[in-house]
N, C-alpha and C positions, 0 to 999 in steps of 0.2 A: 507289341500289343499291349496296348493299354489297359491294364483293371480296373475293376469299377471303384479301388478305392484312391487310383490315382489323383480324381477329380477332385476327394474330398479332402485329402492331404494336401494337394496343392492349394486349396482353399484355407484350408486351416493353417497352412505355414503363414500363407500372405495375412490373415486375419492375424497372427501372433506379431509380423513386423510392424504393423499398421500398432495392435494394443502399445509394442514397445514405443516405436516413434511418439506416441500420444504422449506416455508416460516421460520420455526425453523433452518433447513440449512443457507438459504441466510442470516437470523440476524446471524449468528455462522460466516460466512464468513466475513462479514461487521464487527464484532466485532474483529476478528482473522487481519483481513486488518490493522484497525486502530490502533491494540497492536504493531502492526509489524512495523509499520513507525512511532509510538512514541519510542518504542523501540532503532530505528534506531538511530531516532533524537537524542533522551538523549545519547546516548553512543558515537555518534557523538563530540555534546555537551561537554559532560564531557572531552574527550580526549584532544579537541582545548582547552581548558580550563586547563586542566594541562601543555598540550604542550606551550600555552602561559604563563602558570607561570615559565618556565623553566626545566621542565620536557625535558628529553630526548626523539628522537624519538623513537615509538616501532611498530616493521612492524610487530610481531604478531598481535598487538593491530590492527591496521592497515588493514592487512589481513579480520580478525574478523568484522570490521566495510564493507567491501568489502562485505564479504558474507551476512551482517543483509539486506546492501541496493541492494544486486542482490535479498535477500527471497523477500523485500516490493514489490519490482519489479513485482514479479510473482503472489504475493497476491493481489495487488491493480489493476493489469489489469486488470480484470474484471468486474473493477468498473469507470475506468480512466486510459487511454490509454496513455495522452498526462503525466499523475503523475506517471504512471508505469515507460515510458521513462525516466525522472528526473530520480528516484530512480535508475534503470540501469546505469545512468549515474556515479553517484554518487558512486556505486559499482565499476565500471571503475575507479573513481579516485583513491580511497583508496587502489586499487590493487595495483598502482605504481603513489603514487601522484609527484613524481619528474620528472616524463615523460610530466605532463603537465604544460603548457606556460601560463601565464597570459593570452593570447589571447585565449588558448583551453579554461579555466574555463570561460571567458567573453561569446564565442560562445557558451557552454552550459548552460549556464543561458538562460529562460525564457524570451523573448520579451513581455514590456505592455506597450502599445502606445496609451492605453485609462481609463480612468477614469473607467471606468465599470468594467474594467478587474480587478480591486481591491475589489470587491463584493464578499461578499464568495459565494459559490459557492452550492448551496444545493442539487444540482441534481446529484454531483459525488458520496457521500456518506449519504445517508440518516441515520440518529441516529436513530429512531425509523422505 
């Protein structure tokens, strides 16, 4: 014979399972966002290093960088809209870098006016 508490306990148990699954999904999403942005940054750094060393411009690689930064923007948007917008701007730049003037590039850079703006933002993406 079922007690009146069994349906409540069963429902609570199911809720706790869903919460646990959701936390795992959120952690996986944070991890994926970090992997995505690190990949785009490392690929960009490698390309810039190669071009500064004298290698010719590689339009296909620039398009790949554009796609990586676009993916970053989408992936990171959930955690930080400002950073997502900056990633999207990088994607736009790499789609056609010759179209960007120095003025455009400087206008796209984030403005920092206070010393506190340089402090790490632990509220953006928590690693744990």
